[in-house]
C-alpha angles and dihedrals in degrees: 000000000000117000091208106111089211089066114075120219090242092057111130100162097303118138095245087098112095121239118223110277122247128175087227086075090077091054088051088051089052091053090050089050091053092048092050091048091053091044092058094041090056093050095043099050092087095053092045095054095041097090089050101043109045088178115212094221088062091059101270118143129173111270090019116206129210094270094052091043089057092050091048093049092049092050090049090050092048092054091050092047092051089059093047095049092048090046090054095046090047090055090060090064105022097068095050093043090053091048089053100040097037131244099282099050095036094049092048092053092048096052092043090056096046094044092054090045091052091052090049090066088074091064101053129095107179143055090254090051091053090047092054093046091049091050092057090043090054093048092052097042092052088077096062103081099036089053095043094048090047089052092053089050090053096047109028135060120235096265092054101042098085090048091049089047090049090051097050092037088057084074086080086062095040087057089059088051094050103029101063092052096041097042093046092051095045094044094048092050105037107011135256094295091065091056091065093044091051097053094040091053090054088060092053091052091051090050091056091051091048093051092052093047109096093230099157095041094052096045094050110135094013101095144049121260135227088267089070089068094062098080090051102045098032088206096310123129111272094237092056088055095047097051090055093053115092090208090063091058093042091055094045093049091047090053093043093054101041107030091069089062092058090047087053092054093044097049104030107031095085090045092047093052090046095049097043104032104020095243110160126198093277093052102033092063092077096056089043091053090052094045096050094040088058089045089056089055089050092050093054095039093050092051091045093050096061092045091048091056092047092050089053097056104279122128125249087254093055095042097050098040096044090054091046091050092052090051094046092053092048091057094059097083090065085085088074094063096094089058094053094077091055093047096040107020095169099036121073096182099086089056090043090054090057091048088051092055094044096047092046090051092047092053092048089049091048094051090057098039090052089053095054095080089058087056094051111031141050116269089243092063101037094098090049092053093044090048095053090044087052089054089054089050093049093049090050089047093052091049092047092046089053090052092047094047091053104037112015098091091050103033112024096154096073091045093056091042090057089047091053099048098039096089098046089049092048093050092050091052091046091052092050092050099038110026092164109040116191096036106110117225129180125225 
């Protein structure tokens, strides 16, 4: 038995053991933050320019009537769904590839693919062209979170992982702070094609920095090796082990129920504010900056909260689930958004305040949910678990996007009700499946 107090007696290769600390870990976290920011900028360009473009090849005509509006909305929805389906399929392979190739190589390949795919949007001129570009974008972007979560497992101890995840995951909010201003300026000056080239080029620059950073050399001795997996798998294929682990299903269900809500905010929030309050691209950027700035605070605070409890004597189970419960409760007021237009028809800020609370709570929830695989699985299979969970989230997102594209304009109340109850439901299921998180068990 190890005499290191950071290693628990029950450790059998699970990532609850703490790696040696190095200040370089915060620079790694910063690189993960930048990659996540670029990731979300690339995927959000299309939704940001949509109110401005109204492209004719998508079914838009001047003085559009109800029939043409329906065609346009369906085409817009199809393009979004293509990305989500490809994103989900990519997750099935990305996580395992990253576990096999290692974080540095796997991450570099992923961002190279999605950066080139983002640039390719500038070359298309049809709905089918956008669908194909979005498919390749989704396949590449699916590698971001499996690689980033694996990196936090390799560099951070258990009590810091949710905070590190919250920090780099706040890049998804930082993108919403930067993207509206950047995309609006670039689009107004050089056209919509330049917006895709700009964000794609940022990914290529990050890839060069990542390849020059001595990731593997500096982390030597900090992480577990493939040998740690042997006591868990006992020679069995990894997937046969995962499907017998309740924690695997708890994580996947949690992602499948709550990821779609973030997709909804990301893809439909600009459109919602435009349709209900007349905010065009030039004006909607200010509410989006406020919403996603607050969401960044929620991401970091949610990750900090679970670590704070663990550092003050609470178990991993108590720390993670308490933070997730707080976040789930804070999401519930989003159900009041449809009533805000009736109460304040000329003022979007009451609705924006509710979106602020909900997006902050989602990001805090996500920081802790993403950390749960590191509490339950070997470091050498974390990316695989996160990848499959991402697939569940993408499938749920595609289904929810289909529902929203067909019914949101006519029946917004059920949509917001589902958004409100998704997190409480997910936490209840997680508790039933994993009542004692942080206690490794083998299949």
